[in-house]
ZANUSE-878042 format. One record per atom (N, C-alpha, C, O): residue in three letters; x negated, y negated, z negated. Coordinates in pm, whole numbers, padded with zeros to 5 digits, always signed. Layout:
N
ALAXYZ...
REM end
This chain:
264
MET-03744+00619+01652MET-03766+00759+01722MET-03851+00786+01635MET-03877+00684+01571ASP-03932+00914+01586ASP-04002+00980+01543ASP-04042+01078+01658ASP-03979+01155+01730GLY-04219+01030+01641GLY-04265+01139+01698GLY-04369+01180+01654GLY-04409+01121+01553ARG-04458+01296+01710ARG-04587+01358+01630ARG-04702+01384+01766ARG-04674+01356+01883ALA-04839+01446+01721ALA-04922+01463+01764ALA-04934+01476+01893ALA-05028+01431+01958ASP-04809+01555+01953ASP-04834+01612+02090ASP-04720+01475+02184ASP-04651+01484+02286GLY-04739+01389+02113GLY-04655+01272+02187GLY-04515+01292+02225GLY-04474+01205+02303LEU-04439+01372+02196LEU-04329+01357+02250LEU-04205+01318+02094LEU-04242+01299+01978ILE-04089+01317+02136ILE-04016+01226+02003ILE-03947+01399+01971ILE-03909+01489+02046HIS-03957+01384+01824HIS-03899+01531+01758HIS-03765+01462+01683HIS-03670+01527+01640ARG-03781+01295+01676ARG-03651+01270+01579ARG-03568+01190+01604ARG-03641+01094+01627VAL-03425+01138+01622VAL-03391+01021+01690VAL-03268+00996+01576VAL-03173+01070+01549ASN-03304+00868+01521ASN-03246+00819+01451ASN-03082+00741+01483ASN-03092+00642+01556LEU-03003+00759+01458LEU-02870+00677+01570LEU-02806+00592+01404LEU-02709+00636+01341SER-02879+00482+01367SER-02827+00427+01223SER-02807+00269+01235SER-02816+00189+01141PHE-02772+00234+01394PHE-02783+00107+01404PHE-02665+00021+01330PHE-02581+00091+01273TYR-02646-00128+01322TYR-02510-00193+01328TYR-02494-00297+01416TYR-02583-00343+01488PRO-02345-00344+01406PRO-02247-00267+01392PRO-02173-00148+01379PRO-02183-00090+01487SER-02102-00081+01300SER-02056+00041+01322SER-01946+00039+01242SER-01936-00011+01131PRO-01822+00126+01336PRO-01690+00157+01280PRO-01685+00209+01160PRO-01795+00244+01118CYS-01552+00235+01055CYS-01529+00297+00954CYS-01389+00262+00885CYS-01324+00157+00889GLN-01362+00378+00822GLN-01212+00398+00799GLN-01224+00324+00642GLN-01168+00236+00576CYS-01328+00416+00630CYS-01310+00373+00461CYS-01312+00224+00405CYS-01339+00128+00477LYS-01286+00214+00286LYS-01295+00107+00223LYS-01357+00124+00093LYS-01301+00081-00008CYS-01491+00197+00087CYS-01534+00238-00026CYS-01616+00099-00111CYS-01681+00001-00074ILE-01569+00157-00245ILE-01555+00048-00365ILE-01713+00023-00336ILE-01733-00099-00331TYR-01803+00079-00321TYR-01991+00036-00378TYR-02011+00021-00219TYR-02126+00063-00201CYS-01947-00025-00066CYS-01984-00026+00043CYS-02037-00195+00047CYS-01983-00295-00001TRP-02123-00184+00099TRP-02176-00344+00095TRP-02130-00419+00239TRP-02142-00539+00264HIS-02076-00316+00328HIS-01997-00395+00418HIS-01918-00487+00455HIS-01822-00419+00490SER-01880-00616+00477SER-01797-00680+00432SER-01673-00644+00561SER-01566-00702+00540SER-01676-00584+00647SER-01558-00543+00716SER-01550-00388+00753SER-01644-00309+00765HIS-01407-00363+00770HIS-01377-00200+00830HIS-01281-00196+00955HIS-01218-00290+01003GLY-01283-00110+00983GLY-01176-00060+01075GLY-01298-00005+01157GLY-01412+00031+01126GLU-01213-00015+01301GLU-01251-00018+01448GLU-01372-00114+01475GLU-01384-00216+01407LEU-01454-00086+01565LEU-01549-00173+01658LEU-01502-00169+01797LEU-01485-00073+01872LYS-01479-00327+01818LYS-01445-00300+01955LYS-01552-00405+02021LYS-01575-00520+01982LEU-01626-00325+02153LEU-01714-00349+02200LEU-01712-00384+02329LEU-01759-00304+02409LYS-01645-00540+02389LYS-01605-00584+02524LYS-01717-00688+02571LYS-01798-00752+02504GLY-01698-00686+02683GLY-01765-00801+02756GLY-01911-00799+02795GLY-01956-00691+02833SER-01976-00886+02790SER-02167-00888+02731SER-02156-00936+02610SER-02211-01045+02597THR-02092-00883+02492THR-02163-00945+02364THR-02287-00859+02331THR-02314-00753+02387ALA-02360-00919+02231ALA-02497-00913+02189ALA-02476-00755+02168ALA-02543-00670+02227GLU-02393-00734+02094GLU-02383-00578+02003GLU-02335-00519+02156GLU-02394-00412+02175LYS-02263-00549+02252LYS-02246-00453+02328LYS-02377-00385+02410LYS-02411-00267+02411ILE-02452-00521+02492ILE-02587-00507+02493ILE-02658-00418+02458ILE-02702-00324+02526GLY-02677-00446+02332GLY-02769-00349+02249GLY-02748-00248+02217GLY-02842-00168+02215TYR-02596-00200+02170TYR-02610-00058+02197TYR-02662+00046+02305TYR-02726+00151+02304GLU-02570-00081+02451GLU-02583+00023+02579GLU-02750+00035+02578GLU-02800+00147+02586LYS-02831-00079+02568LYS-03017-00070+02592LYS-03066+00063+02499LYS-03142+00146+02549VAL-03018+00075+02363VAL-03017+00214+02301VAL-03021+00354+02333VAL-03112+00433+02311LEU-02882+00379+02400LEU-02831+00471+02430LEU-02901+00500+02613LEU-02918+00601+02681ASP-02918+00396+02629ASP-03019+00416+02786ASP-03140+00449+02780ASP-03171+00530+02867THR-03254+00409+02686THR-03362+00451+02649THR-03362+00588+02568THR-03471+00641+02547ILE-03244+00648+02521ILE-03287+00772+02495ILE-03246+00870+02573ILE-03269+00991+02570ASP-03157+00780+02672ASP-03144+00872+02808ASP-03212+00874+02890ASP-03181+00957+02975TYR-03325+00801+02913TYR-03419+00772+02959TYR-03513+00894+02915TYR-03551+00981+02993ALA-03550+00888+02765ALA-03615+00962+02724ALA-03634+01104+02773ALA-03735+01168+02803GLN-03458+01142+02769GLN-03462+01260+02768GLN-03444+01320+02921GLN-03438+01440+02943LYS-03441+01270+02969LYS-03461+01283+03130LYS-03580+01299+03181LYS-03599+01385+03266ASN-03681+01218+03135ASN-03794+01255+03160ASN-03933+01327+03079ASN-04052+01303+03094GLY-03861+01428+02984GLY-03962+01509+02921GLY-03991+01406+02802GLY-04094+01458+02759ILE-03974+01317+02736ILE-04027+01226+02647ILE-03977+01301+02508ILE-04044+01303+02405LEU-03807+01382+02526LEU-03792+01417+02444LEU-03821+01527+02352LEU-03699+01542+02347ALA-03861+01608+02283ALA-03913+01768+02253ALA-03838+01803+02252ALA-03744+01732+02218LYS-03810+01968+02293LYS-03702+02052+02283LYS-03629+02074+02212LYS-03509+02087+02238ASP-03708+02092+02045ASP-03718+02110+01900ASP-03642+01929+01861ASP-03632+01903+01741VAL-03593+01812+01971VAL-03564+01730+01913VAL-03448+01750+01837VAL-03382+01852+01856SER-03400+01625+01713SER-03339+01624+01668SER-03255+01541+01614SER-03347+01466+01580PHE-03130+01467+01560PHE-03029+01355+01560PHE-02968+01352+01442PHE-02907+01447+01393VAL-02986+01218+01382VAL-02917+01161+01250VAL-02850+01069+01310VAL-02885+00959+01355VAL-02703+01149+01305VAL-02553+01043+01328VAL-02558+00989+01211VAL-02561+01068+01116SER-02561+00816+01175SER-02557+00791+01060SER-02465+00626+01053SER-02440+00568+00948PHE-02433+00583+01175PHE-02410+00505+01183PHE-02235+00434+01163PHE-02173+00383+01256GLY-02198+00444+01063GLY-02030+00397+01039GLY-02011+00570+01031GLY-02078+00666+00992GLU-01847+00539+01108GLU-01814+00695+01155GLU-01782+00696+01325GLU-01710+00621+01391ILE-01874+00822+01370ILE-01855+00857+01464ILE-01726+00905+01533ILE-01689+00850+01636THR-01646+01022+01471THR-01547+01009+01557THR-01438+00877+01600THR-01334+00902+01661ILE-01465+00772+01571ILE-01397+00661+01568ILE-01489+00569+01645ILE-01441+00456+01660HIS-01655+00594+01717HIS-01700+00497+01778HIS-01679+00466+01922HIS-01659+00557+02003PRO-01682+00353+01954PRO-01659+00317+02097PRO-01755+00424+02231PRO-01719+00459+02344TYR-01905+00452+02143TYR-01939+00546+02202TYR-01960+00634+02211TYR-02033+00684+02295LYS-01895+00692+02115LYS-01864+00850+02065LYS-01885+00953+02189LYS-01986+01023+02175ASP-01832+00970+02272ASP-01852+01074+02367ASP-01984+01029+02475ASP-02036+01117+02543ARG-02012+00942+02480ARG-02151+00954+02533ARG-02253+00997+02471ARG-02347+01053+02526ILE-02241+00967+02304ILE-02364+01009+02186ILE-02346+01139+02210ILE-02436+01212+02252PHE-02253+01167+02189PHE-02236+01344+02154PHE-02275+01418+02349PHE-02300+01536+02372ASN-02272+01348+02418ASN-02354+01350+02509ASN-02509+01365+02548ASN-02560+01439+02633LEU-02556+01294+02480LEU-02712+01293+02516LEU-02733+01390+02369LEU-02841+01450+02370ILE-02653+01411+02254ILE-02691+01503+02164ILE-02665+01644+02201ILE-02749+01719+02152LYS-02544+01724+02299LYS-02599+01822+02337LYS-02547+01930+02237LYS-02437+01915+02186ASN-02608+02012+02216ASN-02609+02128+02112ASN-02744+02099+02062ASN-02779+02204+02009ASN-02831+02020+02051ASN-02933+02004+02014ASN-02901+01962+01836ASN-02835+01861+01815THR-02954+02052+01705THR-03023+01973+01628THR-02939+01829+01560THR-03004+01728+01589ALA-02820+01800+01483ALA-02802+01701+01467ALA-02747+01704+01332ALA-02709+01811+01284ILE-02738+01576+01256ILE-02716+01551+01093ILE-02606+01455+01143ILE-02644+01359+01210PHE-02470+01471+01117PHE-02368+01396+01088PHE-02327+01354+01003PHE-02278+01450+00943PHE-02308+01251+00938PHE-02288+01148+00831PHE-02141+01141+00864PHE-02116+01107+00980THR-02019+01171+00768THR-01934+01154+00840THR-01825+01154+00705THR-01847+01218+00602ASN-01702+01068+00727ASN-01636+01080+00648ASN-01510+01162+00656ASN-01406+01139+00594CYS-01527+01240+00723CYS-01398+01328+00725CYS-01274+01269+00748CYS-01179+01340+00714PHE-01250+01175+00788PHE-01097+01138+00820PHE-01045+01217+00887PHE-00938+01271+00860ILE-01131+01244+01011ILE-01098+01279+01125ILE-01191+01447+01196ILE-01312+01450+01220PHE-01126+01530+01209PHE-01122+01661+01283PHE-01209+01593+01399PHE-01159+01503+01467SER-01338+01639+01420SER-01359+01661+01588SER-01431+01773+01604SER-01503+01837+01527GLU-01393+01792+01747GLU-01369+01906+01801GLU-01545+01954+01845GLU-01618+02053+01845GLN-01549+01760+01891GLN-01736+01776+01950GLN-01850+01805+01832GLN-01961+01848+01861ILE-01813+01780+01712ILE-01901+01816+01589ILE-01897+01956+01567ILE-01999+02025+01571ALA-01759+02012+01538ALA-01747+02175+01534ALA-01801+02257+01656ALA-01828+02374+01632GLN-01820+02213+01775GLN-01908+02282+01881GLN-02030+02273+01834GLN-02075+02383+01802ASN-02105+02179+01817ASN-02224+02128+01759ASN-02293+02224+01626ASN-02410+02256+01605LEU-02183+02248+01560LEU-02202+02341+01416LEU-02157+02461+01454LEU-02164+02550+01368ALA-02106+02492+01573ALA-02114+02647+01594ALA-02221+02672+01672ALA-02287+02769+01634SER-02263+02613+01776SER-02395+02625+01837SER-02497+02584+01769SER-02569+02558+01866ASN-02548+02562+01699ASN-02719+02499+01643ASN-02675+02549+01478ASN-02590+02485+01417PRO-02741+02664+01418PRO-02738+02637+01259PRO-02801+02607+01186PRO-02822+02658+01076HIS-02885+02437+01274HIS-02938+02365+01202HIS-02862+02259+01194HIS-02908+02174+01118SER-02748+02227+01252SER-02716+02134+01253SER-02588+02137+01136SER-02519+02236+01113GLU-02574+01987+01062GLU-02493+02004+00956GLU-02442+01821+00990GLU-02489+01720+01042ILE-02256+01891+00884ILE-02236+01782+00836ILE-02284+01685+00737ILE-02404+01706+00750ASN-02275+01591+00644ASN-02269+01529+00535ASN-02143+01418+00470ASN-02110+01310+00518LEU-02109+01461+00392LEU-01986+01387+00331LEU-02020+01348+00212LEU-02090+01422+00143SER-01985+01245+00174SER-02033+01132-00025SER-01842+01182-00049SER-01747+01111-00016ILE-01837+01271-00091ILE-01744+01309-00157ILE-01680+01235-00264ILE-01562+01202-00265ASP-01760+01214-00346ASP-01746+01107-00457ASP-01617+01149-00529ASP-01546+01050-00546SER-01558+01271-00581SER-01411+01285-00622SER-01387+01424-00598SER-01429+01495-00507GLY-01298+01457-00710GLY-01262+01615-00690GLY-01097+01577-00698GLY-01030+01679-00685THR-01023+01463-00717THR-00915+01468-00758THR-00855+01348-00640THR-00916+01244-00618ALA-00720+01387-00568ALA-00621+01304-00470ALA-00698+01138-00508ALA-00776+01069-00442GLN-00627+01115-00652GLN-00616+00999-00705GLN-00749+00908-00720GLN-00752+00785-00730THR-00841+00984-00718THR-01026+00959-00780THR-01034+00910-00629THR-01113+00816-00619TRP-00975+00948-00505TRP-01053+00992-00377TRP-00979+00833-00329TRP-01030+00747-00257PHE-00869+00831-00384PHE-00799+00675-00344PHE-00869+00552-00407PHE-00899+00443-00359LYS-00882+00595-00507LYS-00960+00489-00615LYS-01120+00411-00535LYS-01160+00295-00521VAL-01193+00597-00486VAL-01297+00548-00423VAL-01288+00446-00323VAL-01313+00327-00309LYS-01241+00545-00258LYS-01223+00510-00082LYS-01142+00457-00030LYS-01142+00456+00094GLY-01062+00403-00089GLY-00938+00319-00078GLY-00838+00404+00018GLY-00729+00348+00011VAL-00835+00440+00046VAL-00717+00557+00160VAL-00682+00644+00089VAL-00759+00709+00018ASP-00521+00665+00098ASP-00488+00825+00010ASP-00482+00920+00139ASP-00393+00929+00224ASN-00587+00978+00129ASN-00577+01145+00227ASN-00664+01242+00198ASN-00709+01313+00288PHE-00689+01252+00104PHE-00753+01353+00036PHE-00718+01529+00078PHE-00806+01612+00105GLU-00587+01552+00074GLU-00555+01639+00143GLU-00612+01697+00310GLU-00648+01799+00369LYS-00591+01561+00328LYS-00681+01577+00506LYS-00838+01639+00478LYS-00886+01736+00537ILE-00893+01573+00393ILE-01018+01582+00403ILE-01042+01700+00360ILE-01104+01763+00445LYS-01019+01763+00260LYS-01021+01928+00190LYS-00973+01997+00342LYS-01047+02086+00384ASN-00860+01963+00423ASN-00837+02026+00503ASN-00953+02056+00665ASN-00976+02158+00729ASN-00993+01935+00677ASN-01055+01906+00772ASN-01227+01970+00699ASN-01305+02002+00788LEU-01260+01982+00610LEU-01401+02089+00600LEU-01369+02214+00586LEU-01440+02311+00615ILE-01239+02215+00531ILE-01236+02385+00560ILE-01227+02409+00736ILE-01243+02521+00783GLU-01204+02303+00812GLU-01180+02362+00926GLU-01344+02350+00979GLU-01378+02424+01071TYR-01425+02273+00931TYR-01558+02274+00974TYR-01678+02402+00927TYR-01780+02441+00982GLN-01610+02440+00803GLN-01650+02529+00743GLN-01639+02673+00858GLN-01736+02722+00916ALA-01543+02704+00866ALA-01451+02830+00996ALA-01569+02815+01117ALA-01610+02922+01163ALA-01613+02719+01157ALA-01686+02612+01267ALA-01836+02662+01222ALA-01920+02677+01311CYS-01864+02682+01116CYS-02026+02676+01062CYS-02075+02865+01074CYS-02010+02969+01068LEU-02185+02840+01087LEU-02315+02966+01137LEU-02333+03017+00971LEU-02328+03125+00911ARG-02354+02882+00937ARG-02424+02879+00778ARG-02328+02792+00682ARG-02286+02680+00713PRO-02289+02878+00525PRO-02247+02776+00470PRO-02295+02606+00439PRO-02239+02497+00429GLU-02414+02652+00433GLU-02523+02520+00404GLU-02500+02402+00511GLU-02540+02286+00506GLN-02429+02460+00601GLN-02423+02350+00741GLN-02314+02210+00658GLN-02326+02088+00675ILE-02246+02261+00596ILE-02132+02169+00520ILE-02255+02082+00386ILE-02301+02187+00339GLN-02301+02012+00336GLN-02368+01918+00327GLN-02274+01779+00234GLN-02229+01672+00275LEU-02273+01850+00085LEU-02194+01715-00035LEU-02256+01611-00076LEU-02366+01637-00125LYS-02224+01496-00075LYS-02311+01429-00171LYS-02193+01393-00267LYS-02075+01422-00247TYR-02246+01322-00378TYR-02163+01299-00488TYR-02227+01151-00551TYR-02323+01158-00629ILE-02177+01036-00518ILE-02239+00919-00583ILE-02177+00836-00726ILE-02142+00718-00728VAL-02175+00929-00838VAL-02149+00872-00987VAL-02126+00784-01008VAL-02209+00694-01015LEU-02004+00769-01028LEU-01949+00621-01069LEU-01867+00649-01244LEU-01753+00688-01268PRO-01973+00612-01334PRO-01944+00607-01466PRO-01806+00560-01503PRO-01815+00440-01477GLY-01717+00575-01536GLY-01546+00525-01563GLY-01471+00515-01466GLY-01361+00459-01476ILE-01518+00569-01346ILE-01427+00595-01217ILE-01387+00718-01161ILE-01276+00754-01120ASN-01512+00783-01166ASN-01514+00949-01097ASN-01575+01017-01195ASN-01541+01129-01155ASP-01622+01034-01268ASP-01667+01105-01387ASP-01596+01209-01499ASP-01646+01266-01596SER-01472+01210-01452SER-01379+01311-01530SER-01384+01415-01519SER-01391+01458-01404CYS-01381+01504-01626CYS-01359+01650-01616CYS-01317+01703-01516CYS-01383+01787-01455GLU-01156+01652-01468GLU-01113+01695-01401GLU-01155+01703-01261GLU-01126+01794-01184ASP-01247+01566-01226ASP-01258+01542-01117ASP-01440+01674-01049ASP-01471+01726-00942TYR-01497+01668-01171TYR-01608+01756-01169TYR-01521+01925-01141TYR-01521+01972-01027SER-01487+01963-01199SER-01365+02098-01214SER-01373+02120-01098SER-01435+02211-01043SER-01259+01971-01012SER-01216+02032-00881SER-01283+02030-00768SER-01255+02088-00663LEU-01403+01939-00798LEU-01517+01983-00710LEU-01551+02093-00691LEU-01550+02158-00587ILE-01583+02120-00789ILE-01682+02270-00798ILE-01584+02408-00758ILE-01650+02508-00730GLU-01457+02420-00754GLU-01373+02461-00713GLU-01373+02461-00532GLU-01380+02557-00456LEU-01363+02302-00500LEU-01332+02299-00376LEU-01415+02378-00300LEU-01368+02463-00224MET-01577+02355-00314MET-01749+02384-00318MET-01692+02530-00320MET-01694+02580-00207LYS-01651+02597-00398LYS-01673+02790-00418LYS-01573+02805-00275LYS-01616+02897-00205VAL-01433+02726-00206VAL-01319+02733-00123VAL-01442+02739-00008VAL-01433+02824+00081LEU-01523+02675-00011LEU-01613+02600+00070LEU-01761+02739+00146LEU-01813+02749+00257GLU-01775+02800+00047GLU-01888+02868+00008GLU-01998+02801-00065GLU-02097+02868-00094LEU-01993+02697-00092LEU-02129+02602-00118LEU-02138+02623-00250LEU-02049+02639-00333SER-02291+02620-00264SER-02361+02637-00397SER-02467+02544-00411SER-02537+02566-00510HIS-02501+02445-00341HIS-02541+02336-00398HIS-02461+02155-00352HIS-02385+02128-00259LEU-02519+02061-00461LEU-02443+01926-00470LEU-02554+01831-00454LEU-02645+01827-00536GLU-02547+01731-00319GLU-02644+01600-00370GLU-02613+01493-00489GLU-02496+01454-00494LEU-02695+01446-00576LEU-02627+01378-00668LEU-02672+01246-00630LEU-02777+01239-00566SER-02610+01137-00660SER-02669+01013-00606SER-02550+00885-00729SER-02434+00900-00766ARG-02623+00802-00750ARG-02563+00660-00839ARG-02537+00568-00703ARG-02547+00622-00592ASP-02503+00427-00716ASP-02428+00305-00681ASP-02592+00229-00653ASP-02692+00270-00711ASN-02592+00167-00599ASN-02720+00076-00572ASN-02692-00055-00687ASN-02587-00118-00704ILE-02773-00066-00730ILE-02783-00186-00859ILE-02724-00333-00766ILE-02776-00400-00676GLY-02587-00342-00842GLY-02541-00515-00841GLY-02396-00504-00712GLY-02338-00595-00653ILE-02379-00371-00708ILE-02280-00402-00584ILE-02164-00369-00582ILE-02169-00247-00566LYS-02018-00410-00590LYS-01934-00442-00587LYS-01872-00379-00676LYS-01755-00377-00638TYR-01882-00311-00797TYR-01861-00220-00931TYR-01938-00305-01029TYR-02032-00377-00996ASP-01884-00288-01180ASP-01943-00357-01286ASP-02056-00245-01292ASP-02014-00130-01282ILE-02195-00261-01308ILE-02293-00140-01307ILE-02293-00139-01528ILE-02291-00233-01608VAL-02295-00022-01544VAL-02314-00022-01632VAL-02428+00039-01713VAL-02516+00071-01632GLN-02471+00074-01856GLN-02600+00083-01929GLN-02690+00209-01796GLN-02630+00263-01702GLN-02824+00226-01824GLN-02833+00347-01762GLN-02812+00447-01819GLN-02753+00523-01743ASN-02830+00498-01930ASN-02767+00588-02028ASN-02638+00632-01980ASN-02657+00746-01937VAL-02532+00605-01968VAL-02430+00587-01909VAL-02427+00659-01792VAL-02346+00752-01787VAL-02497+00636-01694VAL-02518+00674-01537VAL-02576+00808-01570VAL-02517+00895-01505VAL-02680+00865-01658VAL-02741+00933-01685VAL-02645+01073-01755VAL-02637+01191-01720GLU-02586+01000-01862GLU-02471+01121-01915GLU-02381+01190-01838GLU-02323+01297-01859ALA-02373+01069-01695ALA-02214+01095-01665ALA-02308+01236-01536ALA-02263+01350-01526SER-02394+01202-01481SER-02446+01244-01389SER-02516+01381-01472SER-02552+01474-01400ALA-02531+01392-01584ALA-02588+01508-01645ALA-02468+01593-01664ALA-02455+01702-01610SER-02418+01561-01711SER-02198+01639-01735SER-02256+01722-01599SER-02327+01823-01605LEU-02203+01646-01457LEU-02201+01718-01381LEU-02283+01818-01357LEU-02237+01931-01343ALA-02417+01794-01349ALA-02534+01908-01281ALA-02469+01998-01402ALA-02392+02083-01356ALA-02481+02000-01548ALA-02446+02088-01595ALA-02332+02184-01575ALA-02320+02303-01601MET-02259+02102-01526MET-02114+02221-01474MET-02137+02269-01348MET-02063+02359-01307LEU-02250+02217-01258LEU-02308+02304-01154LEU-02407+02407-01228LEU-02399+02524-01193ILE-02453+02388-01278ILE-02589+02509-01315ILE-02455+02603-01419ILE-02466+02723-01398LYS-02364+02576-01498LYS-02280+02671-01578LYS-02201+02776-01411LYS-02184+02897-01402ASN-02179+02698-01337ASN-02094+02746-01203ASN-02240+02869-01102ASN-02202+02949-01017LYS-02368+02857-01133LYS-02465+02937-01071LYS-02457+02839-00952LYS-02460+02877-00836MET-02447+02726-00984MET-02484+02614-00814MET-02600+02521-00872MET-02645+02505-00985THR-02634+02461-00729THR-02770+02403-00770THR-02729+02240-00746THR-02621+02201-00703TYR-02812+02178-00775TYR-02806+02070-00737TYR-02961+01953-00730TYR-03054+01954-00811SER-02948+01878-00628SER-03083+01734-00591SER-03026+01601-00621SER-02915+01567-00661PHE-03114+01548-00596PHE-03107+01401-00638PHE-03172+01319-00494PHE-03285+01319-00444PHE-03037+01248-00454PHE-03011+01155-00349PHE-03082+01009-00367PHE-03044+00972-00478ALA-03143+00937-00328ALA-03185+00775-00381ALA-02999+00713-00373ALA-02899+00724-00302PRO-03047+00643-00505PRO-03160+00508-00549PRO-03196+00544-00671PRO-03243+00455-00741PHE-03181+00714-00740PHE-03188+00764-00856PHE-03357+00735-00871PHE-03426+00748-00770THR-03420+00693-01002THR-03573+00637-01001THR-03605+00808-01032THR-03527+00902-01029PRO-03768+00805-01066PRO-03840+00925-01090PRO-03768+00915-01219PRO-03706+01020-01233THR-03747+00833-01325THR-03720+00854-01467THR-03567+00935-01515THR-03543+01014-01607GLU-03466+00867-01388GLU-03344+00862-01432GLU-03353+01051-01427GLU-03328+01134-01514GLN-03399+01066-01283GLN-03375+01200-01245GLN-03451+01299-01363GLN-03392+01405-01383ARG-03540+01284-01421ARG-03630+01374-01546ARG-03545+01374-01670ARG-03555+01460-01757GLN-03426+01227-01675GLN-03328+01176-01830GLN-03213+01318-01807GLN-03175+01400-01890ILE-03176+01303-01642ILE-03056+01368-01609ILE-03113+01503-01604ILE-03031+01568-01667THR-03193+01573-01572THR-03235+01692-01598THR-03243+01771-01691THR-03195+01884-01701GLU-03340+01680-01804GLU-03346+01714-01949GLU-03217+01744-02022GLU-03201+01845-02092CYS-03123+01649-02001CYS-02964+01627-02044CYS-02918+01764-01998CYS-02912+01867-02065ALA-02887+01745-01875ALA-02843+01895-01848ALA-02828+02041-01845ALA-02743+02123-01810ASN-02975+02039-01912ASN-03048+02148-01926ASN-02980+02192-02104ASN-02928+02297-02143GLU-03006+02070-02173GLU-02932+02038-02339GLU-02798+02086-02354GLU-02757+02164-02440PHE-02724+02023-02248PHE-02559+02020-02203PHE-02543+02184-02210PHE-02495+02251-02302SER-02599+02227-02086SER-02589+02401-02107SER-02600+02476-02191SER-02524+02568-02222GLN-02743+02428-02258GLN-02779+02516-02391GLN-02622+02506-02502GLN-02563+02593-02566ALA-02599+02369-02488ALA-02490+02390-02600ALA-02387+02445-02580ALA-02309+02483-02668ASP-02370+02462-02408ASP-02214+02565-02375ASP-02263+02674-02441ASP-02215+02714-02547ARG-02414+02755-02347ARG-02388+02857-02385ARG-02400+02934-02530ARG-02374+03053-02546VAL-02437+02854-02620VAL-02435+02915-02752VAL-02302+02842-02797VAL-02260+02937-02863LEU-02230+02771-02808LEU-02067+02765-02825LEU-02005+02888-02740LEU-01899+02920-02793SER-02037+02971-02621SER-01965+03036-02588SER-02014+03200-02649SER-01948+03304-02657SER-02115+03179-02675SER-02213+03308-02770SER-02108+03276-02870SER-02025+03367-02859GLN-02063+03178-02980GLN-01989+03188-03102GLN-01851+03223-03097GLN-01778+03272-03183GLN-01814+03167-02914GLN-01663+03205-02913GLN-01626+03344-02915GLN-01521+03398-02947ARG-01757+03401-02865ARG-01707+03586-02825ARG-01730+03679-02975ARG-01692+03796-02979ARG-01787+03623-03077ARG-01797+03679-03180ARG-01662+03712-03260ARG-01667+03771-03368
REM end
């Protein structure tokens, strides 16, 4: 929980583990996936209830600020055994839901529709069904896109949907993936994408830095061409960010020159 000089808590970060998730992402460092069953008096169950009891106490006793915001980033909220209690604590307050979008949640949609500052954040990491399956380990990309469209319909602003793309060279950096992703962003009326890379040494062969930079710069250049913007999400280093930006600008300039020549 984060507090300020007024002594009140303005931000509550719900990101404790163990947590459930249906994804089998190739870059995920968790050894188990699926449901989380909290029964009896296990340490995990006791821990969850202590945390939620504490937040409930803070809420009822005026310790949470009126503008309190929540970050919901433990596993997948839509299958969490305490999801109803968590949603009851959040109510219509500002919240960022980190979700895999496997399941459309009416509770999330209601929060998005009630609060223009609330968001969902999806690490989409693909533009095609084939790549989604390679990265996520589940063949349900069409369902994901439909759920995003449903969330978009509930939003008060398009920007309430935030997409992130973890660039995995040789896996999800094809022109087809990038082009299809941009087309989906247009359908969702989105104009911004977060770029990220895998943490070093996790579950797939790490390529040289220049390959990561070039693959990321290619995506950034396509975004620029479509009048879209991008930002960097950890763990890109400052050096990588600078190199990607420079390379993307070079790609964009070269593309403009080529287009100009073709029109002559």
